[in-house]
Structure formats: structure tokens, C-alpha cells
N, C-alpha and C positions, 0 to 999 in steps of 0.2 A: 505493499501500498503506499505511496507515494504522498510525501508531506507536501504541504504548500508551498515552502520555499522550494522543493525540488521541481514542483512544477513552473513556478517562475523563472527559475532558472533556465528552465527548457524553453519558457516562450521567449527567452532573453538570449540563450546561446544558441538554439535550433532554427529559429525563425530570423532574418534579416530584419535587424530594427533602426530606423533612418535615424532615430535619436541619438544611437551611440555612434554609427559608422557613415551616416550620411547617404550620398547619392547611390552608390552600392547597394543600398536597401529597398531604391527606390524601384515599384514594379508599374510601369504603366500599364494599365488596360485592366478589364474587368473580368476576363474569363475565369481567372481563380475565386476571384469574389462570389462571380454566380455559381460558380462548382460548391462552393461551402455553404451558399446562401441556400442552395436546392437539395442540399443533403440535408439540412436542418429544417427544412419545410418552410422555407421563406417566411419567419419568424415576423417580419416589418409588417407582413401584410395584415397582422391581427390588431393593430392600433394606427392612428394617425400618426403622422411625422410634419416636423419644421426642419428644413435642411438650410444650413449657414455657410457660406463660405465668405472669403475676403483676406487680404493681407492683414489691416489689422482690425482690432476691434471685434472681432467674430465669438471670442471668447468671453467677453463682460457683455455681450449683446446677447449670446445665447444664456449664461447664467440668469440674466436681469428677464427674458422672455419667461423662462423655466420657473421664476420667483414668482411670477404674476400669474402664471397657468396654476402653481402650486398655491397661492393663496385664494385663487378662485375656486380650491374644491376638486383640482383635477390632480390625479394621480400620473405624475409625471418621470419620465426617463430623460436623463443628460446625459451625452456622450462625449465629452472633449477631449484633447491632446496637448503639448505631452501631460503628464503627471510630472509634481514636483518632488512630491517626498515617498508614495505610497502608490502603486501600479493601479490600485483600486478606486483613483481618484478618478480614473476617465470614466467610470460608469457609476452613474446613481440613479436611485428612484427617491426621490421628494427629496433630495440631499444626503441619501444614507448610501454608502459606496456598497458595492456586490461583496457579499460574504467572502469568506476565504472557500467556503464549500461550494459556494457557487463556480468560482474560479477553477477549483480542482472538480466538478463534475463536469465542468463544460470541457475540457481539454480532456480527459478520460471521453467522453462520447466522441469529441472529434476523431480520435486516434481509432475508434471502433468504427464510426460509419463516415470518415470520408478519409481514408487511407491513401486515395491517390490523388488528394490535393497537395500541394506543396505550397503553401502560404507564406508571406511575410509577416512580421509580427503584427503590424496593423492590419493587414488582411483578417489574421487569426482573431484581434481583439475587437473588430469591427463586429464581425458576425457574433462575439461571443456579447458585446453589448446589446445587439438586437435580439440576442436569443433570450437572454435575461430579462428584459422588458416584454419580451412577449410571457414569459414564467410568471412576472409579476403582474402581468394582468393591466399594463398602465393605459391610458386614455390618452396619451400624447407624448410622442418622443421629442426633444430638440435634438439634432444630430449635426456636430458641427463636421466639416471638411478636415482631413489632416494635410495634403499639400493639392493645391489647382482645385480643381472643381471636375470637369469633363471627365479624366481618368481615375478621380480618387475613388477609393473601395466605397466610400459613404454613396456613391451615386448609382448605387441598386435599388435605393427607395425611390419610391414616388409619393411626394409629400403634398401637403394642403398649401404650403407657402414655401417659396424659396427666397433665400435672402443674401444679398453679397453687399457687404459691411463697403468697403472700398478698394482700391487696388495702388499697391504700391510695387517699388521694387524688391524682390525677394524672392528665392529658389531659383534665379535665372537660368541656372542650368536644367532645370526639369521643364520650366514652364515659358521660357523665353526671354529676351535681353529690352523689347520694348515694353511699355505699358499697354500696347494694343496687342500685343500675341498674348499677354500675362491676361487681359481682359477676357480675349477669347476662349482661354482656357477655363476662367471663372464661370464664364456664360455657359459652360458645358451642365452646370446643374439646373438650369430654366427647362422647364417640362412642359410637353404639350398641354397646354389649358391651363396650366398651374399659375397663378398669381405670382409676381416678382416683386420685390422690393430692391432699390438700391440704394445704398446710404449715400456714399460721394461719389461724384462723376460727372466729369463734363467733357466736350469736344469730342476728340475721337472715340474716349473710351465710352463717353454715354451714347454715342451713334451705335457702337457693338452692340451692347445693350439692349436700346430699343429695338434695332433691327433684328436682333435673335428673339424677341420677346413677340414682336410682331409676327416673326415669321412660324412661330408655334402657337399662335392664337393667346398667348398669356398677356393678362393686365398686368400695368407696370408702373410702380410709382418711384421718383426721386425722390427721397425723403428730404434732401440738400435744396429742393426746389420749393421746399414748403415750410410754412410756419405751424409751429404747433404749440407755441406759448408764446405770451407776451410780452414776457421779461424772464432772462436768467442770469444765473449769477454764479460764478466757482467760487467755494468756499475751503478751509482749509479741511473740516470734517463731513461735508455734504456739498452738493448744487443743489440748486433752486432752479425749478421750472414753475414760473407762475401762470396763472390762467389757462392752463390749458383745457380738453374738454373734457379731462378724466379730475379736474380739480387742481389745486397748488400741490406741488409735487417736492418732494426732498430725495436727493437721490444720495444714496450710501456710497457709489463710485463717485470720486471727485477728478478734477482736472478739464482742460478744456477738452480733450478728445473723449471725455466722457460726453459731453455735449451734443456733438455727434453721434455717438453711440446710444443716444437718448432719443432722438430725432429719429435713427433706425427703428428702433424697438416702437415707437409710436405710430409710424407709418407701417410697422407689421401687424401690429393691433388695429390699426383702419383696414387693413386691407384682410384681416382677418374676419372682420364684421360680424357677421350672426354665426360664424363657423362656430366658434367659442363663447362661452357666455362670461364675460368679465366687466366687473364693476369698476366704478372711480376707486374705491374704498382698495380692491384687488390691485390696482396699477399703483398706489400711493403704497400699499405695505411691499409690493415686490422691488419698487423701486429702491423704499428705505430701507429695505431688509436681505439685500440678494446675498450680502456674505455669510449671516448666518445661516438662510435658508438652504444657501446652495452650497455652502463653504467655499467659495471661490477666494485664491490665494493669488498674492504677487502682484497686484495691480497697485500701485504706488501704495506699498504696504507699510504701516508704520510698524517696526518690530522693537524698538525702544525708545525710550523718551530723553535717558540722560548717559550721552547725548541723545539727541534727534538722529534715528538710524530707520533708514528706510529704504525697500528693495523693490523693483519692477521689473518686470518680465519681457518689457518692449525690447525687441532686437535688431529692427532693421530700421532704414532709413525714414520711411514714415512716422513709426512709433518714434523716434528720436525728436523728429521735428517736437512732437508737445512735451518729450520728457525736458529737452533741452530748457525750454520756458521754465518750468517748475524748478529746473535748478536753480535758476537766476534767484528765488526767493528763500532758497535756502540758507541759514546760517551760517556764518564763517566762523571760522575755518572750514572749509567743506572739503572731507576727504572722499575719492572717488575709489572704489572699489570695483575693477572693472576685468572680466575676459571675454573672448568670444570663440566661436567654434571656427575653426582652421577654414574651412572651404565659404567663411564671410567677409565680403569683399567690405572693410569696415572704413576706408578713408573717408567716405561722406558722415560717416557718423562720428568718428574723431574731431570732424572739423567743427561739428556743432558742439563739441563738450567746453565746459568750461575753463578759460586759461589760468584764473585762480586757484583753480583747487590745486590740491595733493594728489597725485595719483598712487595707488598701488594694485599694480599689476599682477594678476591671478590666474589660475587656471584650474577650470571642472575637472570631475572626477569622471570624465569620458573620452574615449579614445579621439573623439571627433575636437576635443579642446585645442588651440591656438596656445602653442607657449608662451609663456608670459615675457620671456624674452625679447621674441619677435615683436609681441604686442608692443611692448616699453619703446624698441626702434621704430617702428611706425608711429607711436604716438609722438616721440619725439620731432618727429618733421612737422607737427602742428601744433608746437611750444608746450607739450604737455608733459612735466615732469614728475618722476618719480621713482618709487622702488618697487623690484620684483618680491613678490611673496606669495610661492606658487600655490600654498596651501589656503582656500577661501576661508576657513574658520581661523587661520592665525591671521591672515592679511586682516579680517574685519577688525579683530581683538586691537591688534596694532593700531590699527586706524582710529579706535575708538578711543585708545589711550592716547594717542597724539593730539587729537581736537577737543578732549577734555568735556566738560558736560557744556559749556558754552556755545560748541563747535555741531555740526554734524558730518554722518556718514550716509554715502549714497552706495547700494550693494547693485551692481546689475548689468550690462552689455550683452550677456547672454542668460536665456532662459536658466540653462544648467549652473551657473553661479548662484542664481536665488535658491535653485533647488540644493544645493550641495550647503548652503548656509540655513535654511529650514529645516535640511536635515539634521542640523546639531542643536538646535532649539527646541 
């Protein structure tokens, strides 16, 4: 009888995992996904789904929608990636992670009923989630894509609503090196006759989405072109959205980027219309308690007060556009504990980082991690100075001591740097 730890090791070591090795684990195409799905009886056909893609903001959008639906009394599945501390974070029902016994049972059944399928880590994990949601009799599941859209494993579902948050440069080796090519891949989640919400898009990108929706007979809303509140404000502990159709809302997720995500969520609610029953109270509760209801982590997350210590999983140019603005308001002296994956083009991100901070170049505990010495050399070209501390926990400890209680510490650059730190607290 295998233990849970042995099964997790099987998932990590016997199936390619993009989180660890990068592009070598990427398997374009849906043949294997369909093979697995058929073997398990196409479980996603037993409940409604909402499908979410995008370069940035899809996690916050997915969690907020799940919290609102949960507030409305629905039993809600939520599938996201990557996880930060525990593999089971990826698969939740009403905020609760899939139990270890559920993971064990699925892997055992997979070996019995689908021995001829050779899935990647993400393919196997996706069908695990879809199967778990069916076994739990969820009413609706919010499904986040892993990478791209058209050829993403999650694209085997036919949702009641598709959402594309925005388009920015990320994973260009897999999705293309222009915004238009990336948009075409993301537009692949649009299904015939299924309404679609676009969070942010303009110019050629907006045209691609509009033409694809028209081709498939799908109604479309561009959230960025509509006004969902009379007034909004960004605060340290919440965002406010006044005079929405659901009332005055306090959003637990903060920052300018969350204003865009809030508009996307509200557009999704508008598009869902009478498909789901949601009151103003449900919307207020979902926005206001999204972290506690779904256990979302890593979005401008305060992890200590003395000194102020914040971690954030933003890891591409689009995300850092907003992160850099928030860093301007953090108390000085500011210590930046940063690390990246080796296949990331970091130049555009480094040029947005504050010049008056001290840097602690570190390395997440995954094979894809960029050597901190290399990162330090790259950063030096942009006038960013600091020290190399390869271990994330030691880097944060040293940074905290150096800035003392009056300063602040930022932890990020890579999702996996944040994951390493949260795994120690």
C-alpha cells in the first residue's frame, strides 16, 4: 500500500512537471487529455464550469468568482496552479483542499484504468481535479488554464462562460513572441455559443478576440470599456468600489491591478446573468472575504509587520508594471529578496525595479531556478546593487535584520521564491 508521500513523489518524478523543468514538460495538444478524460468518464460533464485564461490576474479573478459563487450557496470547485506550499492547493471545493486520500485514490485508479495514457504532471492533475469535483457533486467549478489556452489541458471542458483577463509577454517560447500570437492562443478557449469576457485588450489584440467570438457566435464583453462603479480607491488593506450595481464593495485584494481584476469579475457576473443566482450581499461577501474563503496566497501578501514584509507572485512584465508602483510606497530602507527562473527574460522586469533598494539575490529550490550570481550580474547593468544569498529563508532573514523595524522587505520575482519562503513560516 503506497503512502501519500510516495504518490506525490510519483506525480513529481514520473510525469514531466513544467513547474520544475520548464519547456521540456510542455506537451501541446489535447490527445492525452482526451484519453484520460474518456477513461474517467468525462467527469466535467456532470457540473457547470467557468474557464479562465490570461497572462496576469487569472488567479485573483478565479478565486474571487469562486468566493462569490460560494457566498451564493453553490458548492464550488476551484482548480488553479501552481501551488505554493502543498500540492493539494490546486484542487479545492468550497475552499477546502482535496484530501490526501482523494489524491491516493485517483492515482491508483489511473494506473488501473488508463495505463496506456502517458500524461504530463499537469494533464494528470487536471483530470484529477475534474474527477474530484464530480465525486464531490459540485454545482459549478472555476477552472484556470495552466499555460496558454488553445492547447491547454483544461480546454477539454465546455464552460458556461469563458474569461480572458489580459495579454502580456510570458512563455513566449510556447505561445509566440508577439502579443497577437499570444492572444490567438488564449482565444482558443472561446467555444461556439459560449459567452466570453475580456478583461483588458485594445488594438490588434481586441480585434483578434472580437473576430474569434463573432466567428463562433459567442457574445463578448470587454470589461475595460465599461464602467462598473462610480468611484474606486486603492487602500493599504482593501480596495473600494462605490455605487456598483451590487452596492458599495470593499475588496480584500488590493492594488491597481486588482481594480482591473474587479472589473473583469463584474463583467463575468453581468454575462452570467440569470444563469446563476447571485445577490448584492453575495458579491460584497465574495470580494471582501476572498482570502479566507478560498485560501488565496501570494497576492501582495503581508507576512510580517516588524519590519513590514510583503511577498507577491507577480513574475512577468505585465505583473511588475503594477508591482513597481506599489514598491514606491514601501518604507525605506527597502530590501528586495528576488529570484527568477532561468528561462525568464528578466531585463524588462529589472529595469522597473527601484534603484534605491538593496538587493538580496537568491534562488528557489527548483531545477529551473536562475543562479543568483547570474541574476546579480544582470541586475548590475540596471544599477541594482546587493549581495548573493542563495537560500531564500536565509536571504529574508538577513534582509530583515539589515532594514530593522523601520524599513521593509519585499520577497518575489518568481512564484517559487515566494513558495520557498511560505514553506518556512
